[in-house]
N, CA, C and O of each residue as an XYZ file, in Angstrom:
544
protein
N      12.325    -22.267      4.413
C      12.920    -21.477      3.902
C      12.820    -21.292      2.211
O      13.127    -20.278      1.585
N      12.454    -22.194      1.822
C      11.855    -22.380      0.149
C      10.804    -21.181      0.611
O      11.186    -20.047      0.898
N       9.292    -21.654      0.639
C       8.185    -21.118      0.715
C       8.382    -19.348      1.485
O       7.518    -18.621      0.997
N       9.209    -18.646      2.430
C       9.684    -17.520      2.242
C      10.134    -17.096      0.808
O       9.335    -16.307      0.303
N      10.792    -17.291      0.321
C      11.650    -16.481     -0.788
C      10.580    -16.800     -1.693
O      11.015    -16.384     -2.766
N       9.527    -17.251     -1.890
C       8.447    -17.334     -3.045
C       7.247    -16.131     -2.436
O       6.561    -15.401     -3.151
N       7.238    -16.180     -1.010
C       6.175    -15.080     -0.343
C       7.235    -13.488     -0.800
O       6.775    -12.354     -0.930
N       8.040    -13.720     -0.888
C       8.741    -11.991     -0.935
C       8.637    -11.793     -2.415
O       8.149    -10.771     -2.899
N       9.044    -12.660     -3.034
C       8.783    -12.628     -4.374
C       7.294    -12.232     -4.789
O       7.084    -11.253     -5.506
N       6.417    -12.931     -4.370
C       5.497    -12.590     -4.556
C       4.812    -11.085     -4.489
O       4.203    -10.459     -5.357
N       5.172    -10.722     -3.024
C       4.815     -9.849     -2.336
C       5.563     -7.969     -3.732
O       4.996     -7.021     -4.275
N       7.120     -8.516     -3.626
C       7.944     -7.429     -4.551
C       6.657     -7.613     -6.210
O       5.989     -6.729     -6.746
N       6.760     -8.970     -6.532
C       5.931     -8.396     -7.964
C       4.174     -7.836     -7.811
O       3.755     -6.882     -8.466
N       3.478     -8.469     -7.029
C       2.100     -7.774     -6.440
C       2.543     -6.345     -6.817
O       2.264     -5.862     -7.915
N       3.387     -5.546     -5.674
C       3.678     -4.246     -5.579
C       3.513     -3.727     -7.156
O       2.750     -2.957     -7.740
N       4.926     -4.781     -7.619
C       5.306     -3.433     -9.162
C       4.201     -3.748     -9.785
O       3.597     -2.837    -10.352
N       3.837     -4.683     -9.817
C       2.531     -4.700    -10.806
C       1.323     -3.748    -10.739
O       0.767     -3.141    -11.653
N       1.002     -3.781     -9.114
C       0.023     -2.754     -9.182
C       0.572     -0.803     -8.977
O       0.053      0.312     -8.924
N       1.375     -1.192     -8.947
C       1.781      0.348     -8.847
C       2.098      0.952    -10.427
O       2.167      2.176    -10.540
N       2.314     -0.016    -11.800
C       2.750      0.917    -12.554
C       1.881      2.406    -12.872
O       1.787      3.383    -12.129
N       1.334      2.215    -14.149
C       0.837      3.138    -14.758
C      -0.794      3.022    -14.405
O      -1.182      1.866    -14.575
N      -1.610      3.730    -14.057
C      -3.048      3.500    -13.276
C      -3.769      4.831    -14.074
O      -3.670      6.034    -13.835
N      -4.514      4.117    -15.091
C      -5.622      5.171    -15.428
C      -6.735      5.527    -14.601
O      -6.961      5.182    -13.441
N      -7.589      6.481    -15.583
C      -8.481      6.862    -14.388
C      -9.380      5.683    -14.878
O     -10.442      6.126    -14.438
N      -9.632      4.824    -15.309
C     -10.885      3.989    -15.505
C     -11.463      4.516    -16.533
O     -10.857      3.849    -17.372
N     -12.190      5.215    -17.186
C     -13.335      5.940    -17.811
C     -12.444      6.056    -18.953
O     -11.284      6.466    -18.905
N     -13.529      5.380    -20.731
C     -13.092      5.681    -22.130
C     -12.803      7.047    -22.349
O     -11.730      7.333    -22.881
N     -13.636      7.973    -22.003
C     -13.921      8.864    -22.308
C     -11.984      9.533    -22.584
O     -12.060     10.463    -23.386
N     -11.134      9.400    -22.343
C      -9.786      9.458    -23.002
C      -9.568     10.690    -21.648
O      -8.480     10.499    -21.104
N     -10.249     11.713    -21.104
C      -9.404     12.380    -19.463
C      -8.600     11.703    -18.716
O      -8.682     10.517    -18.396
N      -7.803     12.489    -18.435
C      -6.560     12.148    -17.626
C      -6.574     13.289    -16.534
O      -5.411     13.613    -16.771
N      -6.929     14.123    -15.574
C      -7.290     15.209    -15.328
C      -8.124     14.733    -14.258
O      -9.259     15.073    -14.595
N      -8.215     13.929    -12.775
C      -8.774     13.546    -12.007
C     -10.021     14.665    -11.892
O     -11.208     14.345    -11.955
N      -9.374     16.484    -11.651
C     -10.639     17.163    -11.197
C     -11.616     17.626    -12.294
O     -12.373     18.564    -12.042
N     -11.644     17.026    -13.492
C     -12.143     17.141    -14.256
C     -13.477     16.146    -14.229
O     -14.587     16.649    -14.403
N     -13.365     15.036    -14.056
C     -14.095     13.768    -14.492
C     -14.527     13.537    -12.723
O     -13.561     12.866    -12.357
N     -15.137     13.662    -11.870
C     -15.538     13.007    -10.533
C     -16.252     12.039    -10.889
O     -16.962     12.178    -11.885
N     -16.246     10.833    -10.179
C     -17.219      9.520     -9.802
C     -17.461      9.580     -8.658
O     -16.968     10.459     -7.951
N     -17.874      9.116     -8.425
C     -19.271      8.832     -7.009
C     -18.196      9.721     -6.259
O     -16.974      9.812     -6.376
N     -19.542     10.615     -5.083
C     -18.681     11.198     -4.153
C     -18.485     10.366     -2.806
O     -19.003      9.295     -2.489
N     -17.192     11.525     -1.799
C     -16.447     10.506     -1.212
C     -16.981     10.616     -0.027
O     -16.767     11.721      0.471
N     -17.757      9.711      0.794
C     -18.340      9.250      1.800
C     -17.529      9.677      2.609
O     -16.323      9.605      2.373
N     -18.263     10.497      4.333
C     -17.065     11.333      4.798
C     -16.968     10.290      5.808
O     -16.052     10.701      6.520
N     -17.398      9.103      6.330
C     -17.107      7.825      6.512
C     -15.915      6.539      5.581
O     -15.663      5.335      5.598
N     -15.604      7.472      5.045
C     -14.152      6.889      4.418
C     -13.069      7.113      4.489
O     -12.062      6.416      4.356
N     -13.343      8.799      4.856
C     -12.363      9.253      5.951
C     -11.537      9.149      7.059
O     -11.416      9.807      8.093
N     -10.716      7.650      6.358
C      -9.558      7.414      7.777
C      -8.426      7.241      7.017
O      -8.383      7.867      5.958
N      -7.137      6.261      7.427
C      -6.206      6.499      7.395
C      -6.155      4.834      6.526
O      -5.590      4.528      5.476
N      -7.139      3.853      7.638
C      -6.845      2.377      7.079
C      -7.426      2.240      5.116
O      -6.821      1.917      4.094
N      -8.690      2.631      5.367
C      -9.470      2.962      4.043
C      -7.893      3.514      2.623
O      -7.190      2.913      1.811
N      -8.096      5.162      3.168
C      -6.713      5.191      2.174
C      -5.519      5.061      2.196
O      -4.725      5.898      1.766
N      -5.317      4.308      2.554
C      -3.825      2.884      2.707
C      -4.434      2.449      1.550
O      -3.921      2.479      0.431
N      -5.823      1.938      1.903
C      -6.034      0.142      1.123
C      -6.204      0.649     -0.243
O      -5.881     -0.088     -1.175
N      -6.749      2.014     -0.509
C      -7.562      2.056     -1.810
C      -6.451      3.382     -2.762
O      -6.792      3.820     -3.860
N      -5.421      3.727     -2.192
C      -4.338      4.491     -2.148
C      -3.259      4.215     -2.720
O      -2.798      4.135     -3.858
N      -2.769      4.003     -1.012
C      -1.162      4.234     -0.745
C      -0.615      2.394     -1.435
O       0.278      1.924     -2.141
N      -1.385      2.084     -0.946
C      -0.769      0.557     -1.230
C      -0.745      0.181     -2.216
O       0.192     -0.517     -2.606
N      -2.143      0.628     -3.254
C      -1.855      0.337     -4.890
C      -1.102      0.997     -5.860
O      -0.872      0.478     -6.952
N      -0.615      2.346     -5.471
C      -0.013      3.706     -6.286
C       1.192      3.787     -5.739
O       2.101      3.796     -6.569
N       1.492      3.845     -4.693
C       2.907      4.347     -3.808
C       3.485      3.651     -3.049
O       4.570      4.097     -2.676
N       3.071      2.342     -2.508
C       4.450      2.043     -1.845
C       5.230      1.804     -2.772
O       6.278      2.339     -2.411
N       5.469      1.129     -4.182
C       6.901      1.373     -4.882
C       7.709      1.823     -4.784
O       8.761      1.223     -5.001
N       7.694      3.304     -4.351
C       8.539      3.846     -3.969
C       8.158      4.835     -2.480
O       8.714      5.908     -2.249
N       7.361      4.358     -1.797
C       7.585      5.055     -0.610
C       6.994      3.828      0.564
O       6.016      4.301      1.144
N       7.188      2.985      0.857
C       7.071      1.739      1.448
C       8.129      1.359      2.314
O       9.183      1.171      1.707
N       8.183      1.178      3.597
C       9.238      0.334      4.462
C       9.486     -0.868      3.864
O      10.596     -1.385      3.741
N       7.889     -1.538      3.299
C       7.998     -3.044      3.379
C       9.009     -3.699      2.490
O       9.515     -4.812      2.635
N       9.346     -2.266      0.951
C       9.790     -2.754     -0.474
C      10.818     -2.084      0.162
O      11.313     -1.404     -0.737
N      11.342     -1.906      1.032
C      12.216     -0.887      1.350
C      13.234      0.403      0.624
O      14.439      0.650      0.578
N      12.094      0.962      0.163
C      11.992      1.917     -1.030
C      11.275      3.230      0.021
O      10.087      3.079      0.307
N      12.157      4.747      0.689
C      11.253      5.831      1.159
C      12.058      6.669      0.283
O      13.154      7.093      0.648
N      11.455      6.976     -1.088
C      12.028      8.195     -1.749
C      11.501      9.365     -1.757
O      10.424      9.813     -2.150
N      12.652      9.906     -1.141
C      12.331     11.474     -0.823
C      12.246     11.884      0.998
O      12.152     12.923      1.651
N      12.346     10.340      1.314
C      12.153     10.453      3.011
C      10.950     10.100      3.326
O      10.745     10.129      4.539
N       9.685      9.630      2.396
C       8.486      9.855      2.333
C       8.236      7.776      2.899
O       8.914      6.825      2.508
N       7.226      7.764      3.730
C       6.929      6.397      3.770
C       5.801      6.501      4.253
O       5.489      7.090      5.288
N       4.893      5.725      3.264
C       3.357      5.705      3.648
C       2.826      5.021      4.301
O       1.710      5.367      4.687
N       3.477      3.493      4.809
C       2.659      2.236      5.108
C       2.553      2.370      6.931
O       2.672      1.479      7.772
N       2.319      3.658      7.085
C       1.985      4.116      8.225
C       1.461      5.207      9.114
O       2.289      6.001      9.562
N       0.328      5.336      9.393
C      -0.225      6.411      9.614
C       0.413      7.724     10.446
O      -0.013      8.873     10.321
N       1.855      7.200     11.587
C       2.183      8.004     11.987
C       2.874      9.025     10.492
O       2.602     10.151     10.075
N       3.983      7.811      9.971
C       4.306      8.803      8.636
C       3.710      9.306      7.363
O       4.382      9.994      6.596
N       2.386      8.964      7.095
C       2.046      9.464      6.763
C       0.687     10.482      6.507
O      -0.028     10.811      5.561
N       0.834     10.831      8.341
C       0.247     11.655      8.569
C       1.493     12.668      8.908
O       0.885     13.705      9.177
N       2.561     12.890      9.015
C       3.700     13.864      9.100
C       3.882     14.560      7.952
O       4.382     15.685      7.907
N       3.358     13.713      6.695
C       4.116     13.899      5.452
C       2.882     14.304      4.862
O       2.789     13.857      3.719
N       1.788     15.062      5.258
C       0.114     15.206      4.494
C       0.730     16.514      3.939
O       0.310     17.087      2.934
N       1.327     16.751      4.377
C       1.864     18.650      3.733
C       1.968     18.335      2.212
O       1.426     18.829      1.224
N       3.033     17.140      2.426
C       4.390     16.801      0.854
C       3.438     16.139      0.381
O       3.339     16.412     -0.815
N       2.727     15.448      0.685
C       2.070     14.734     -0.061
C       0.615     14.614     -0.367
O      -0.026     13.592     -0.614
N      -0.062     16.717     -0.259
C      -1.074     17.184     -0.993
C      -0.579     18.225     -2.191
O      -0.948     18.617     -3.298
N       0.562     18.423     -1.184
C       1.699     19.286     -2.697
C       1.912     18.690     -4.003
O       1.960     19.284     -5.080
N       2.039     17.397     -3.773
C       2.979     16.523     -4.650
C       1.698     15.721     -5.036
O       2.112     15.055     -5.985
N       0.536     15.427     -4.881
C      -0.052     14.739     -5.324
C      -1.659     14.874     -5.622
O      -2.394     14.104     -6.240
N      -1.936     16.055     -5.003
C      -2.753     17.115     -5.262
C      -3.204     18.104     -5.898
O      -4.185     18.232     -6.630
N      -2.006     19.151     -5.392
C      -1.885     20.667     -5.867
C      -0.702     20.402     -7.227
O      -0.813     21.296     -8.066
N       0.425     19.308     -7.588
C       1.037     19.154     -8.631
C       0.750     18.231     -9.444
O       0.831     18.404    -10.660
N       0.248     16.737     -8.721
C      -0.171     16.310     -9.376
C       0.685     15.226    -10.429
O       0.398     14.688    -11.498
N       1.789     15.213     -9.603
C       3.093     14.057     -9.369
C       3.724     13.382     -9.752
O       4.629     13.001    -10.494
N       2.605     13.217     -8.623
C       2.575     11.698     -7.708
C       1.148     11.161     -8.601
O       0.251     11.776     -9.178
N       1.487      9.471     -8.358
C       2.599      8.776     -8.735
C       3.571      8.905    -10.116
O       3.261      9.150    -11.281
N       4.764      8.658     -9.538
C       5.519      8.672    -10.831
C       5.135      7.484    -11.823
O       4.501      6.481    -11.497
N       5.627      7.773    -13.081
C       4.952      6.881    -14.221
C       3.660      7.028    -14.229
O       3.329      6.614    -15.340
N       2.588      7.412    -13.593
C       1.331      7.082    -13.505
C       0.328      8.183    -13.262
O       0.525      9.395    -13.345
N      -0.583      7.661    -13.003
C      -1.649      8.318    -12.185
C      -2.475      8.017    -11.722
O      -3.049      7.040    -12.203
N      -3.110      8.752    -10.357
C      -4.025      8.209     -9.830
C      -5.581      7.935    -10.609
O      -6.014      8.254    -11.716
N      -6.160      7.193     -9.461
C      -7.530      7.365    -10.952
C      -8.602      8.352    -10.292
O      -8.123      8.977     -9.347
N      -9.596      8.563    -10.499
C     -10.526      9.679     -9.849
C     -11.183      9.280     -8.640
O     -11.601     10.130     -7.854
N     -11.282      8.283     -8.471
C     -11.493      7.707     -7.252
C     -10.786      8.326     -6.427
O     -11.065      9.430     -5.960
N      -9.757      7.634     -6.162
C      -7.997      7.389     -5.494
C      -7.966      8.970     -5.092
O      -8.128      9.384     -3.944
N      -7.724      9.795     -6.261
C      -7.214     11.290     -6.432
C      -8.762     12.365     -5.377
O      -8.444     13.335     -4.689
N     -10.003     11.984     -5.474
C     -10.767     12.128     -4.580
C     -10.796     11.883     -3.271
O     -10.964     12.751     -2.415
N     -10.619     10.579     -3.041
C     -10.617      9.921     -1.673
C      -9.330     10.425     -0.896
O      -9.576     10.574      0.301
N      -7.753     10.791     -1.324
C      -7.179     11.230     -0.670
C      -7.045     12.861     -0.827
O      -6.167     13.481     -0.226
N      -7.938     13.457     -1.635
C      -7.439     14.837     -1.182
C      -8.489     15.255      0.113
O      -8.240     15.888      1.139
N     -10.072     14.486     -0.483
C     -11.256     14.695      1.278
C     -10.623     14.377      2.083
O     -10.787     15.013      3.124
N      -9.510     13.204      2.113
C      -8.965     12.717      3.045
C      -8.020     13.848      4.029
O      -8.250     14.256      5.167
N      -7.004     14.124      3.190
C      -5.591     15.358      3.151
C      -6.735     16.556      3.560
O      -6.469     17.234      4.552
N      -7.490     16.723      3.121
C      -8.409     18.716      3.644
C      -9.217     17.876      4.897
O      -9.434     18.762      5.723
N      -9.593     16.998      5.268
C      -9.771     16.281      6.401
C      -8.972     16.518      7.548
O      -9.395     16.043      8.602
N      -8.133     17.016      7.563
C      -7.301     16.644      8.653
C      -6.584     15.430      8.849
O      -6.130     15.180      9.965
N      -6.396     14.470      7.678
C      -5.753     12.997      7.653
C      -6.439     12.226      9.079
O      -5.824     11.556      9.909
N      -7.546     12.479      9.064
C      -8.079     11.138     10.617
C      -7.391      9.611     10.540
O      -7.239      8.846      9.587
N      -7.160      9.537     11.484
C      -6.457      7.951     11.932
C      -7.358      7.111     11.531
O      -7.059      6.196     10.762
N      -8.507      7.280     11.957
C      -9.996      6.083     12.473
C     -10.951      6.322     11.790
O     -10.533      6.904     10.790
N     -11.866      6.223     11.756
C     -13.293      6.352     11.118
C     -13.701      7.458     12.303
O     -13.351      7.559     13.479
N     -14.719      8.347     11.350
C     -15.224      9.440     11.848
C     -16.369      8.877     12.971
O     -17.148      8.004     12.588
N     -16.422      9.179     13.794
C     -17.782      8.672     15.012
C     -19.337      9.443     14.600
O     -19.812     10.440     15.143
N     -19.891      8.690     13.553
C     -21.524      9.230     13.537
C     -22.493      8.793     14.238
O     -22.726      7.596     14.412
N     -23.143      9.727     14.701
C     -24.511      9.828     15.756
C     -25.127      8.950     14.842
O     -24.988      9.097     13.628
N     -25.879      7.940     15.401
C     -26.804      7.520     14.941
C     -28.172      7.621     14.729
O     -28.499      8.216     15.756
N     -29.541      7.389     13.888
C     -30.123      8.681     13.610
C     -31.206      7.371     14.183
O     -31.301      6.156     14.009
N     -32.102      8.705     15.151
C     -32.901      7.829     15.474
C     -34.166      8.323     14.812
O     -34.345      9.475     14.416
N     -35.041      7.300     14.735
C     -36.387      7.487     13.718
C     -37.524      8.082     14.413
O     -37.523      7.509     15.502
N     -38.609      9.008     14.392
C     -39.810      8.971     15.449
C     -41.225      8.577     14.387
O     -41.445      8.838     13.204
N     -41.890      7.955     15.265
C     -43.128      7.438     14.559
C     -43.927      8.482     14.873
O     -45.096      8.502     14.490
């Protein structure tokens, strides 16, 4: 039981720490992700497990996760079914209005990945890419 309590405290602490103010990661002082794009998002990155790992679990779970027992606005993002069901709301709040996450902001990379994922229809899994055959 003692180990379980420590495990729960560790999960809660890591979630709260990782979801605080999140900067764009550049030293120019720019805060608007639209004006400072970093590396382009590869189409093969546009799938829920990747967006969940890079965006939702890092910047959104503090307020939108069953794991943490909080689903503010009735939105949870820790399953594909819920994230895809709320895709229009996520796009409006996170991309158009840029009011999420509360108390911080997405990095340029997170913003671009989330935007591209939502605009591609919020795919569940990695897109299949046909292998390239080399001709001699």
